Each structure stands twice: as C-alpha cells, then as structure tokens.
N, C-alpha and C positions, 0 to 999 in steps of 0.2 A: 710490706714494712709498716706494721703496727705501731703508731704514734704519729705516722706522717700520712701514709696512704693505707688504705685496706681495699682489697679486691671484691668487688661485689659478686655473690653467686647468682646463678640464674632465678633461683626460688626467690631471692631479694627484689626480683623486678615485676610488676604486673602492668600490664596496658590495657586499657578498658575503651573501646571505642564506644560512642554513643552519638546521638542525631540531637540535633537543635532545630526547631524551625521557628520561622517568623512569617506573619502574614502580612500580605501587601495587597491594599485596595485604594485604587488611583484613577484619576482621570487625566492626568498629566503625566504624558510619557516621559517627557524631558526631566522630570523631577526624579524619577528612578532610573534614568539612563536607558530608556528603552525606545525603539526606534520602530518605523513602519516602512515598509518599499514595496512598490509594485513591480514584479517580476515579469519579463517577457522573453520569448524564445525567439532568436534571429538565426537564419540559416546561411547569412552573408560571413564573410571574413572575420574572425575574431578582432581582428585589428579596428574594426570600425564598432565593437561592442559600447554601449553605453552603459551606464551603471546598473540598471535593472536586468540587461542582458548577461553582463557578468557576475551577477548574483544568481541568475537563473541556472546560468552553465555550472556555477559552484554548488549549488543545493542540488542539482541534478546530478553531477558527479559523485557527490559524499553521499547523497541519500536514496536516490529514485533509479537510475539509470540501471537498466537489465537486474532489478532489484530480486526477482523471482530466481533469476538464473543463476546470479553471482552474490547471492544474499552474505557468504561466508566474507565477502570483501568490503561490505557496507558496514557503516558506522551504527551504533546505536543496537548493538546485538542484544545487550542485557534485556532492554525494553521492547524487543521487535519479537515478539512471539509470531512464529510465522504465519499460522492460520488465524489470528486474530487482529495482528495490525494491517491494515490495507495500505499500501503506498502506490499510488499512481498519479504521475504529475503530467498536466495537460500542456497546453500552449502558453499559458500564463498561470500566475499564482500571486498570494498576498503573502508577505513576510512579516512577522513582528519578530524582534530580536530583543531580549532581554540582556541587561547588563548582568556578568557574573557576580558583581558586588551585591547583587538584588537576589538571584537564584542559589548563589552559593556552588554548593557539588551538584545539585539537579533542581528542578521543580518537582515538588512533592507531586506524585501520581494523584489523579482525583480531587484535584484542587484548584485546577485553571479555569476559570471562566473569563469569556470576553464578550462585550456588548457593543455591537456596531451599528448606527443607525444609519441607512442610505436610501433615497428615494421614498422617504416616509414610512419606511419597514424597518422594524427593529430585528435584528439578528442575534440570539444570544448561542454562542458559542462554547462548547464544554468539552473537557477531555474525558476520556471513559477509562482511564487506568491502564490501558494497554497501548498508547501513543497515538491514538484515534482521536480526532476533533469532531463533533458531531452536533446538529442545531439540537438544543434541547426544547426548542419549540415542538419539532417533529417526534423527539425522542428516540430510542432506538431498539424498543422490544418488539415492533411490529414489522420488522425487516428479517428476511432469510439471511442465514448466515453464508460468509464468503465459501466455506469449505463445501457446500452443498451445491455450489455454482459449478458445474462439469464442463461448462462451455461458455467463454464469453469473449466477444469480439467486438470491441468498442468502435472505430479503432483509438485506442489511446494514444498511439504515436501518428496517427493518419496526417496531422499537420506538418510533418518532416517531408513528406511525399505529396503536398498539396502541389508544390512545382517540381514536375518531373524532369523538368531541364536544369536544376540545380542539385548540385552536389553538397549535401549540408554540411557532409564531414570536413570539407576544404572551404567550404563558402563560395566555391567558383562553378561558373556553368559549365555542364559536360561539353565537350569538344564532339563526341557522339553519343549522344545520350542512351543508355541501355534500356530505356523504357519509351520506344518510340510510338508504340501503340497502347500504352497504359501501363501500369504497374503489374508487374510479374515476377513474383519472388516466393520462396518458400520462409516461412517464419513461424514463429510461436503464437496461439492465440493469448489473450489477456488474463486468462484464468490461471490459477494455480497447478491446475491439471496439465497444462504446458501441451495443448492440442497442435500437432502438426497441420499448418495452413498455407496453402498454396492459392496466391492470389493469380488469376490470369486476366491480363489488360483491363485492371480495374483503376478506377481515379477516386481521389479523397477531396472533395469539394468543402469548404466551410458553410456552416449553416450558422445563423445568427439567432434566430427565434428558440432554438433549440439550445442556447446557453453556450456559443462560442465553441461548438464541438464539430468535429470532421465525421462525414458519413462516406459510406461506399457507394459509389456509383459505377455503372458500366462506361467502357469507354466510348465516345461517341462514334469514332469512325470504325469501330471493329466490336460491335456490342454483341453482334452474335457467337463470339468468342469469348466474351466477358463473363467470369464466373468465379464464385470461391469455393475451392474443395477443401475439406476437413477430414483427414485421416481418420479410418474406423477405428473406433475403440469400444471395447465392452461395454463401457458407462454409459456410451450414448446410446445404447438399445434400451429398451423398455419393453417388458412383456406384461406382469399384473402389476408392476410398479407404478406409482404415482411420477408424473414429471410435469413441468411447466416451461413453455417456449415464450421468450419476451422480445421484443423489439419496438424501435421507435420509428415512424418517417414524418416527413414534412413535404406534404401535395406541394405542388408548384402548379403554374400555369401549363407546363408541358403535362402534368396528370390528365388535364383534360382531354388534350389530344390523343394520349393513350388510351384512356377509357373511351373516346370516341371512336377509336380505332380497333378495339375488340367488342365494342358494343353489339346487341343484337346476334351474337356467336356465341358457341360452345368453346372459343378459345380460352386456354387457360394459361396464366402468366404465372409461373412458379417462384415461391419464395425461399422454401427450405424443402428439400427432399433426401431420402435415405433409401436408395433402390436402385434396380437395373443392373449393374455390375459391379463386379469385385476383383480386387488384384489377386493374382494367381502366382505362386512362386515360381521360379525358373524350372524348364524340364529337367536340368541335369542335376536338381537338387531333391528331387520327388522319389522318396523311396521305394524302391521295387519297380520302379518305371524302365529300367533298363536303356535311358538313354544315354547316348555318347555326347559328352562335353563337346565334342569337335564338331556336333551337328549344328548348321546354322540358326540360330535362334535361342540355343539350348539354355542360354543364361540370362536371357531377357524374361523380365518380368511380363507376364501374358494379363490378359483379361478374359474374364468367364463369367458367363451369367451367375448373378447372386438368388441367393432363395427370392422367389417372389413376394414373401412376406415383407412388411416394413412397418416401423414402430409409429411412424408419423410420415405425413405429406402436407405442406402446406401451400396453397396457391390461391388466386384470385381470378374472378372472371366475374363476364356480365351477367348481373340478375334483374335486369330490368324487362317488362314486358314487352315493350317495343323497341325497335331499333332507333338509335339516335339518342337515348337517355345517357346521363353521365352519372348513373349508379353501379358499384360494384361489392361483390360480397368477398369474403374471405372465407376458406375452406380448410378444415383439418380431418385428415383421412388417417385412418390406420387398417392394416390389412393383414390377415392371418394365414392366408393361402387359401381360404375358402370365404371367410367372411370380411367384407367390406364396410367399414363403418365412416359416415360421414356426417359431420355436422357444420353449420355455416354461420355467418352472421354479417351485419353492415359493416363494410370496410371503405368506401369512399363514395360520398356524395360532393356535390359542388361547392357546399359551403365550408368544405375542409382546407379549402386552396390557402396555403401559406399558415397554417395552425398546426402545430406538433401535435401528432395523434402516436399513442401509445395502444399496442395490442399485446395480451397476453393469451395465449392457448394452454390448455391443460388437461391432462387425464388426472382425475379426481375418484377413487375408488372404480365404478363401473359408469363414471358418467365422462363425456368430455364436454368442455365449457369455452367458451371464446368471450373476453373481455374486452373491451375497447374504453379506453380512457377511464378504466376502474368499474366500467358498468357491464354488466352480463348482456352480451347481445345474441348468444347462440349457445344451445345446449343441446345433447342427446346422449343415448344410452350407449357405451362401448359394446359392442355384440362380439368382438373377438374373443375366442376362446383358445386358442391353441397359439403357439410360438410365432410372434411377430419380429423376431430377431433376424439381422442378416449380416453379412460382411463387407457391406458395401460403404462405400466413402460418403459423407453427407456433403451435399452441395447446394449451394446458396446462389438464388438467380436462375437456377436451371434444373433439368431433371437427366438424369443420365439413363441412357437405354441399355438392354440386355447386351449388345454388341460392344458396348465401351464408348458409343458416341452420344451425342445430347440431343435433347428434343428442340424440334425445329418448329420455333412458335415466335412469338411477340417478342423482341428483342429489346424493347425500351424502357422496361420495368424499372432497372435499376436506375437510370438516369432521370426518369420520371418521377418517382416517388423518394429518392435519395433517403433509403433506409438507415439505421445505426442500432448500436448498442444489441447486438444479438446475444440472448442469453438462454442456455438451457440449464435448469435445476433439476436435481434427481428426486424432489417434492414437489407436491401440489401446495397451493397457496391458499391461506384464507383471505375473507374479503378484505381485511383490514391490510393484510400484507399486499394485496394486489393494489390496492390504494396508494400504500408507501411505496411500491415499486413504479408506480405510473407516475408519481409526482416527484420522485426523486432523481429519474434519469438515470442514474449510476445502478440501481437495484439494490444497494446497501447503504447504510446509514452514514459512513464516514464522509466528511465534506474535508477532511486535511488530516495533518498530522502534528504531534508536538513532541519535540526531541527534549527529552527531560534533561539529559545531561549536558546539553550544549544551549538550553534557553531558547530554542527556535520553535516557532509555531509557523506552519505553512498552510494557507487555504488553497486546495488545489481544484476541488470540486467546480466544474463549469457555472454553477449557479453561484458560488462564492468567490471563485478566482480572483475578481476584482473589486472585492469588498472595500479594500483599502483608498481605491482608485476614486476619490470623491466621497467615501464614507467617513462620518463623524465618531469618534471613541465615544462610547456612554460610560463605561467602566471595564475595568482590568482588575481581576481578582486572581492571586496566587499565593500558595505558601511555598516558602522556599526549604530547602534542608542544607544546613551546615554540619558535615562530619566533624566531631570534637573528640579527640583521643587524651584520655586520663591517664597520665604517666605517674606510677606510685613506686618509690623507691624505699626500701626499709633497710636504714643503715645501723647495723648493731655494733655496738662499742662493749666488749669483752670487760670483764672487771679489773683485769691486768695488762690493759690496752689503754693508750694515749693517756699516759700517767704524768707526763711533764708538758711544759709548754714552750713555745719558741718566741713568746712575748718578751721584747727586749725589757722590758720593767721588770722582768724577774732575775736579771742579770746585776752582779756587782756595779759593772760600769754600763749604762743603759744604752748600749750600743749594739750593733749585730756582728760587730766584729770581736766582742769579747766572749770569752768562753766559761768565765767564772761565773757560777750561779750565785745570786744573793741568799744570805744566811736564811731568810725567812722560806726560803724554797727548798730548803735542803731537808728539811724534818718530814717524819712520817705521817703528819699532819694536813701537810700541805698538799692539795689537790686542786689542777686547774678549773675553770670554768668554761663551758663550750658556749660559745655566742654563733658561730658561724660553721656552716657545713658546705663542702664544695663537692661537686661530683667532676670526674676527670676522665679523660680518655687514656688509651692505653700507653700513649705519648706525653701524660703528664699535663696535657693542655686542659685547663679549667673550663667547663661547658657550663655549669650551673652553680650558683650559690644561694643558699638557703640561709636565712637570717632567723634567729630563734625572738620569740617576744622579749624572754628576759634570760641573761646568763642561767647555765645550769651547771652544777657541781658535779665532777666526774666521780663516780662511786666505785672503791674498792672491794664493794661487798657484793654487788650484784650486776649484771649484764644491762646496758640501757641501749633501747632501740628508738633511733629517731627515724619517722615517717614524712618523706617528702614527697609531696604533690604539686604536680604542674599540666595544664592542659595545652595542648597544640591544635 
C-alpha cells in the first residue's frame, strides 16, 4: 500500500558481518571480571565435593573426558583441530575464567599471554592459535608432533585407580573389589592411535618429584604375573625406519635392593619387548584348513611362535665387574633373524635414588643410541639387514616366550623403579628434541588449553597444574573479538508514491477525525516533506525508526532512495 507501507524486496536488504577487537592488558583480574581457581579430582561421593572438585568435574565432562574417543560430543569443535590440539587432564589443574563482557564472542587466537610468578620462577604462558597453551620460555619448535607418537602410556588417568578398593564412578568402596590382585583391565592407550592395552595386576602409585603424576608398578603380592600387554600393530614395527622409545622412572630405596638382588649375574629385567609369540586366528576360521567348528577349541584364539626377529628389546642388567655393587646398565637390541645388534649405557647408580630419570632409546639411520637425561650414554651401529618385524604383542615389564608363557626372571623391577610416560615415536630425535622431551615430562609442548569461545584457560600439565595455587599474577594480555553485523536497508520511494501526508496540520480542522484536506494541500504544487522512515514487520509492528537530519521534499519527477544503516 504505497503511501502508507511499502514492502521491501530481498535486493533492498544487505547484511554485512565484521569483527571488532579490543586489547586487554591488566594485572587486576577483578577489574575485568576474571577469576582463577585451583581444580582437583575427588573420587568420593559428589555430595561431598567442594568448589574446586565441582569445577574439575564440569571442566572434565565438557572438554576432556574421553576426548579422543568421543570428540564429536565435545565443545569447541571449531577450534579443536584433532591432530593439533592436545587435551589431557590429570589429577588437578589451574583455571582462569574471563568475563564474557571482556572476551566477547571469543578470545582472538594467538593473542593470549599470561605471566605468573611462583617460587621465584616466572612462567610465561602463551596460546599457539590452535587452543594449546605453552611455556614461551621453552618455545614449541623443538618438540615432536603429537601425530608422530604411535604409542603413549602415561597413564593420564592412573590417579583414578590409585585406590583399587574405591569405585570412583559412585564414590563408594567396592563390596567385592574387582581388583584384588591389582588393576586388570583392557583399555586404550593415551595416544591418538588408540592402541589396545591390557593391564595385568598393575598398580598406580603417586610420585611427587615427577610433578604429581601417577606411574605404573607391579602389584606387590603377584608381581610375577604383573605386566602390560599392547596389541600388535604394523606401525609398532620398524625395519629401516627410524624410531624413538622414551620413558621416565624414579628410583627408590627399593631400587638398591633390586639392584643388589641381580648384581653379579647375567639376569635380565625386561622393560619393553616385542617378541616370542603371536595370536593365531581360531582353527575354524582358517581357509582350507578343513577344521570342523564342532571340534573342541576350534573357535579359540591360539598362540603360536612369532617370527624370531624383533624390532626392539629393552632390558636392564648388572654391569658391575664385581658382585655386590649397585650399578645397572640399560640395553637396546634389534634382531633380524641372523644379526643381533646390542647397545648399552648407564641406567642406575646409587646417586640416582629419589631423582627423576629420563631415557630415550632410538634408531637413527644405521645407529642405535641411548640417552639418559638428555645426554648420550651409549651408541653403536645397527647391523640388522633383513626384516625385523613380527606379529607379536608388545609387552612392558616382561618378555613373552614362544609358547605364549612369560620370562621367569626378577619380578620386582616395576615396583622398584616406578616407570611412567612410555612413548614410542615413528621418527628419531635431534639432540634439541631429546632435551625438550627429557625436561617436558609429557613429550610435547602443550601445558594446557584455552577455549576461545568460552573464555577458559586451563593449565593441566603436571609441572603447571598448581600454578594458581600460591602463584602471583604478573600480567594478563589478550584481545577479544566482538562480532558486529551491519544492517543496510534501501527504501526506494517512486515518483508517484507517498504523495500525501497524514499530518493533521494539513487538514481543515487539525484533528485526526477530520477528513477534509486544507486548501493549501489540494494544489498540484503541494508535496509532503519526509522527516521519518519506519521499518515494520509483516504484522505492521514498528521495529526501527530512522530520522533524517532535515526534512526532504518528496519529488514527483524522480525516484528517491533512503539508505538506513544500523549495527547489531
């Protein structure tokens, strides 16, 4: 109805989104509505949770729990690139939450910087643009990539099974514990490769000098049956390819007793092996075998000897010239069926007690190398020339024999040395990378995560997880992002439209009830002046009013277009 209302066409409307940013730099969190919190996991009943435990539970559920397996159900999918954002939540964490009034629609990636001083040490935390936080004092260039780590057994969630009499899912003690002889269960490892791992009678004690992490140890009462078995995968085999094996351990006073027990002998205590036996398909599934499915055992998976070659074997044994000394060496071996290559280096001496140690063993070209705490302690030439692969499972703390049984040797290794952070990489490492892996504990550069869309920064790394507990904020810098939408409406008035006015001053009797137009408004020269433009919805409800700076006379000779712009 031109003259009162005119419907807009789609071409008359233009909506343009754009971003605006504001920089924040403060040392006063309260001033910008930000808060810090120390989060801690608790396994007891949720009714007894304190604030930190409730926050831990919420953060875990929303962002971390089963992240690799259930990523489709996690938040922050737009910011979480699967192979570039690392999410692992340990027993505790430090949380910084920003007010939405200050971070807007998101914290702009690559702008977040946090400086905290604790214990006389200044920690500079920066985001990498992918949702990871890292220590800028260390950088991130000399770390290997997460997608090159084909095996990783931290264990990240070991703290949940430190007390095997507690059902952490309900917070109650088991009436009949399912783990009377240690933790026995098949799970996935902590890598993106999701290796199938079976724990047999293991335990997960807490250690402190290795930054509040849990380690794997053999169960005290059944250590001869305690081991970890990793299902065979082709990427865990290496022929001519380079690889690196990394792990930590913290020797205790029990280490001396263990060392004395095997000193002066050729006894081997195995750390990591991949040899001996392999799983064979059920008889009834083998093509051409002519086996009857009714035959006893026809559908059972059997054990048969594997290829005698193996890509790696790691063990320790006494290296002292005389009995009674407390010196151990670590050995790395490869075997191609004919040629056995062995290199060794210092593993344990008395001064190592209660001091965290890191080992990295690798194949680099035609060399085998052993590093202790970032220092080369053993090397040699790899003399293998043929295939070193087999189909055997990988075993920690033990060695599998060809008949499927296990090595009958010293059984206290796992309890004595408390190892953790087992990692295998499908590449060799430079000396700079080895140093970073040795000092980082987790092997990669992230120390936490920032969730840009929600304004949360979480420090999860064992070295940084309690940074807000007694730490002092030195500075906080970030840039926010506000999404602004510019709305533009082109209101075109044709030359023959809106030629009359509803203003009461144009009537003989200036009243809305009067129908007679004043004489001055009846002539052809009379044209109304436009002062206000309104935008209405389909039901004629006024949505927006636009006021002109000065009245504009309607034209009978040409079309007139008014452009209305506003931001939301």
